[in-house]
N, C-alpha and C positions, 0 to 999 in steps of 0.2 A: 453503409455504416455498420460497424461492428460494436457490440457491447463489450467493454473492458472494465476491469476493476483495478484501481491503483491504490496501493498502500502508501500512506503518508506517515512520516515520523520525524520528530525533532526533539533534541534535548539541550540545545544551546540557543542563546540569544532570543529569548522570549518565544518559547516553542509554540504557544497557542497562536501568536501572531504569525510565526513562520508558516503554520498550516493554513491560516486564513489567506496569507499572501500566495501560497502555493495553489489553493483552490481558485483564487482569482486568476493566476497565471494559467492553470489548466483550462479555465473557461475561455481563455484567449488563444488557445492553440488552433492552428488552421485546420479546417475540415473536421472539427471536433466540437461536440456539445457536452457540457457538464450537465448530467442528468440529476444527480443527487449525491449528497455526502452524508456519511454517518455522523453520529455524535463523536465528540472527542473523548478519548480515554487516556488515563495516565497509567504507567506501569514502570516497574523497576527495569533497569538496564540489564541486558544479557550478561554484561561483565560487571563485576563489583567495582564500586568506587566512582561510578559515573552518575550524573544527575538523572532523575526520572525522565522517561520519555512521554511525550504526548503523541498519540496515534489516532488515525482515522482511516477510512476507506472511502474512495470516491468512485461512482459509476459514471463512465463516459460512453458516448457513442462517437466513434471515430472512423474516418476513412484512411487514416494513416496506417501504413504497413507496420508490423510489429517492431522492426528495428528502427524505423523512422520515428515511431512513438518513443522508443527507448532513448534515442538521441535527443528528442524534444524534452523528455523528462530530465535528462542529465543537464541540458541547457538551463532548465528552471533551477535545478539544484545549484549549478554553478553561479547563476545570477543571484542566488540567495546566500552566497558565501560558503558553499560546500567545499571542504577540503578532504581529500582522500589520503589521509596519512596512516590510518590504522584500521584493519578489518574489524568491524563491529565497534569502532571507536565512537566517541561523541560526535555529533554532527548538527549543523544548522538545519539540514533538510535531507531526508531520504525518501525517494519516490520509487516504488517497485511496481512492476506490472504483475498483478496477482493472477488475473485471468485475462485471456484475449479470446472472446467469442467461444467457439467450441474447438479451438486449436490446442494441440499439445506441441510445444516448441522446445526443441533441444539443440540450441545453437551455443557456440562457445561464449557468446555475450549475453545470452538470454535463455532462461529456463522457465516455461509456463506450462501448467500452473506452477506458481512459485515453489521452489524445491523445499523450503522449510515451513510451508503453510501449515502442515499438520501439527506443528509444535508451537505455534505462535498464537496464543489466545488474543494478543493485542491486534491481530489481523482477523482471526476467525469471527470474533464477536461483533466487531464493526461490520464485517462482510454480511453477517447474518441479519443486520438491519436492512440490507439492500436487496437481498434475495431470499427466496423461500428456504426453509430448513431442509426440504427434500430436494433442493437444487443439487444437481450432479455436475461436478467439475469435468472438464474435457477428458481427464484420465480415468473417469468412472467413479471416483470417490464421491460419497454423499456428504454434504455439509453437516447434516445431523450426526453422522458417525464421527466426523472430525471434531465437532463440538463436544460430543460425549467423551472422547478420549483426551480432551484438552480443557480441563476445568477452568472456570472463571476465578482464578486465584491470582492475587497480586494486581488485578485490574481495578480501576476506579473510573466509572462513567462520569464525565463532567457535565 
């Protein structure tokens, strides 16, 4: 089993319920245990004019290989009405692999640690609830340094 962290986000169709449903679905993945979830946070969208997002991070232990996990996450997104019409557009559910054990993954379909992690307070602060601040990502970056460079601005802990 490998420890992974999954970012959850939604800004359509009852976002808090979407995240609760997603956590339930994550707990039902084969060969996977849901270990813990952060609090929910709200934040402004990356693009103007969209509803605010609700975000969280979940810690899982899984025996699924990285791309199999990605496929399973996309299956959950699809089952919750995810439509892929616009990059960074509004969505019922977004599930991203933030970390996968101590692996650095650079595949066409998957980049881990997540490639925009350093700029996303709505991922960093929930992640910090689940790991120590001196936690080092697989690429060597320290969570404490990432938090210091990405202030808690525009976030609201629910």
